[in-house]
C-alpha positions as CSV (number, residue, x, y, z in Angstrom):
1,M,-30.8,77.9,-22.1
2,L,-27.0,77.6,-22.2
3,S,-27.2,75.8,-18.8
4,R,-29.3,73.0,-20.3
5,L,-26.7,72.3,-23.1
6,M,-23.5,72.5,-21.0
7,T,-22.5,72.0,-17.4
8,R,-21.0,74.8,-15.3
9,R,-17.5,73.4,-15.8
10,E,-17.9,73.4,-19.6
11,Q,-19.3,76.9,-19.5
12,A,-16.3,78.1,-17.4
13,L,-13.8,76.4,-19.9
14,L,-15.6,78.0,-22.8
15,L,-15.5,81.4,-21.2
16,G,-11.8,81.0,-20.3
17,A,-11.0,80.0,-24.0
18,A,-12.9,83.0,-25.3
19,A,-11.1,85.3,-22.9
20,A,-7.7,83.8,-23.9
21,I,-8.5,84.5,-27.6
22,V,-9.5,88.1,-27.0
23,L,-6.5,88.7,-24.7
24,G,-4.1,87.2,-27.4
25,S,-5.7,89.3,-30.1
26,V,-5.3,92.5,-28.2
27,T,-1.7,91.7,-27.3
28,I,-0.8,91.0,-31.0
29,Y,-2.5,94.1,-32.1
30,F,-0.7,96.4,-29.7
31,E,2.7,94.7,-30.3
32,H,2.3,95.1,-34.0
33,Y,1.0,98.7,-34.1
34,R,2.8,100.2,-31.2
35,A,5.5,102.8,-31.8
36,R,8.9,101.3,-31.9
37,P,11.9,103.4,-30.8
38,V,14.3,104.4,-33.6
39,P,17.8,103.2,-32.8
40,P,20.3,106.0,-32.7
41,A,22.4,106.6,-35.9
42,P,25.9,105.2,-35.6
43,N,28.6,107.8,-35.1
44,P,31.0,107.2,-38.1
45,A,33.9,108.9,-36.3
46,A,33.6,106.6,-33.3
47,A,33.3,103.5,-35.5
48,R,36.6,104.2,-37.3
49,P,39.9,103.5,-35.6
50,A,42.3,106.3,-35.3
51,P,44.8,106.4,-38.3
52,Q,48.2,105.0,-37.5
53,A,51.4,105.9,-39.2
54,P,52.7,102.8,-41.1
55,S,55.9,101.4,-39.7
56,A,58.9,100.8,-41.9
57,S,58.3,97.0,-41.9
58,Q,54.6,97.4,-43.0
59,A,53.7,97.8,-46.6
60,P,51.2,100.6,-47.3
61,S,47.7,99.3,-47.2
62,V,45.3,99.6,-50.1
63,P,42.3,101.7,-49.4
64,P,39.0,99.8,-49.4
65,V,36.8,99.9,-52.5
66,P,33.7,102.1,-52.0
67,P,30.4,100.3,-52.3
68,V,28.7,100.3,-55.6
69,P,25.5,102.5,-55.7
70,A,22.3,100.6,-56.2
71,A,21.6,102.3,-59.5
72,A,24.9,101.1,-60.9
73,A,24.5,97.7,-59.6
74,R,21.4,97.0,-61.7
75,A,22.2,95.1,-64.8
76,V,21.5,96.8,-68.1
77,P,18.8,94.8,-69.9
78,R,20.2,92.7,-72.7
79,E,17.2,93.1,-74.8
80,L,14.6,95.8,-75.4
81,R,11.2,96.0,-77.1
82,A,10.2,98.9,-79.4
83,G,7.2,99.3,-81.7
84,V,6.7,101.0,-85.0
85,T,3.5,102.2,-86.7
86,G,2.5,104.3,-89.6
87,A,4.1,104.1,-93.1
88,V,6.0,100.9,-92.7
89,R,5.4,97.5,-94.4
90,T,4.8,95.5,-91.2
91,P,3.8,97.6,-88.2
92,G,4.3,95.9,-84.8
93,T,6.4,95.4,-81.7
94,Y,9.9,93.9,-82.1
95,T,12.7,92.8,-79.8
96,F,16.3,94.2,-80.1
97,R,19.6,94.1,-78.4
98,Q,20.8,97.1,-76.3
99,G,22.5,99.6,-78.7
100,D,20.4,98.8,-81.8
101,R,19.2,101.8,-83.9
102,V,16.0,103.2,-85.2
103,G,17.1,102.1,-88.7
104,D,17.2,98.5,-87.3
105,L,13.6,98.9,-86.1
106,I,12.4,100.1,-89.6
107,K,14.3,97.3,-91.2
108,A,12.6,94.8,-88.9
109,A,9.3,96.2,-89.9
110,G,10.0,95.4,-93.5
111,G,11.2,98.8,-94.5
112,L,9.4,102.0,-95.3
113,S,6.2,101.9,-97.5
114,E,6.1,103.8,-100.8
115,N,4.3,106.8,-99.2
116,A,6.6,107.1,-96.1
117,D,8.1,110.4,-95.1
118,A,11.1,109.6,-93.1
119,S,12.7,113.0,-93.4
120,S,12.0,113.9,-89.8
121,I,13.3,110.6,-88.3
122,N,16.8,110.1,-87.1
123,Q,17.5,106.6,-88.2
124,V,20.9,106.4,-86.3
125,A,19.3,107.2,-82.9
126,T,19.6,104.4,-80.3
127,L,16.4,102.6,-79.5
128,I,14.7,103.2,-76.2
129,D,13.0,100.3,-74.4
130,G,9.2,100.5,-74.5
131,T,8.8,103.3,-77.1
132,T,6.8,103.4,-80.3
133,L,8.0,105.1,-83.5
134,Y,5.4,106.6,-85.8
135,V,6.5,107.0,-89.5
136,P,4.3,109.7,-91.2
137,S,3.0,109.5,-94.7
138,V,3.1,111.8,-97.6
139,F,0.3,112.2,-100.2
140,A,0.2,113.2,-103.8
141,A,-1.3,116.6,-104.6
142,G,-5.1,116.5,-104.6
143,Q,-5.2,113.2,-102.6
144,E,-4.5,114.8,-99.2
145,D,-7.3,114.5,-96.8
146,A,-7.3,117.3,-94.1
147,T,-8.3,115.0,-91.3
148,R,-5.7,112.4,-92.1
149,A,-3.0,115.1,-92.4
150,R,-3.9,116.5,-89.0
151,R,-3.7,113.0,-87.5
152,D,-0.3,112.4,-89.1
153,Q,1.0,115.6,-87.8
154,A,-0.2,114.9,-84.2
155,A,1.2,111.3,-84.3
156,A,4.5,112.6,-85.6
157,G,4.7,114.8,-82.5
158,A,4.3,111.8,-80.3
159,N,7.7,110.4,-81.3
160,P,10.4,110.5,-78.6
161,A,12.6,113.6,-79.1
162,E,15.7,111.3,-79.6
163,Y,14.0,109.7,-82.6
164,L,13.6,113.1,-84.5
165,S,16.3,114.5,-86.8
166,S,17.5,118.0,-86.2
167,R,16.9,119.2,-89.7
């Protein structure tokens, strides 16, 4: 049936094009996935010239400055975000400058509510980016619900250790 649609010459061209595509694909596959030899590690002793004694006319040279490690080269973020929940007037997430304190976070949330128990919170601790502070509540005698008390104790344990006072 193919001979009715194309001449022998057209069939040969089509077969040649298909073979070229297959051969190119195989070549690309093997070039991409073949094992590449690992270059030998440079010998640091061979790369350095032998130390020479300075002549009287030469001033002593200053040693080169060592490269800065990648961790130290990263810039410290200028702002950070921290959240606060629990017994504050306006719970939420707030943006601060590096070096701000837990007390600044509570102040940004409108301050503590009337039933807040901040005795376990270190308000002078430095804020940590991406953390959430939970401020527990206190209840008057007879109003305490056991379920709510357990939830408050569990949530207070979720605060970062840096935010807790050592009392």
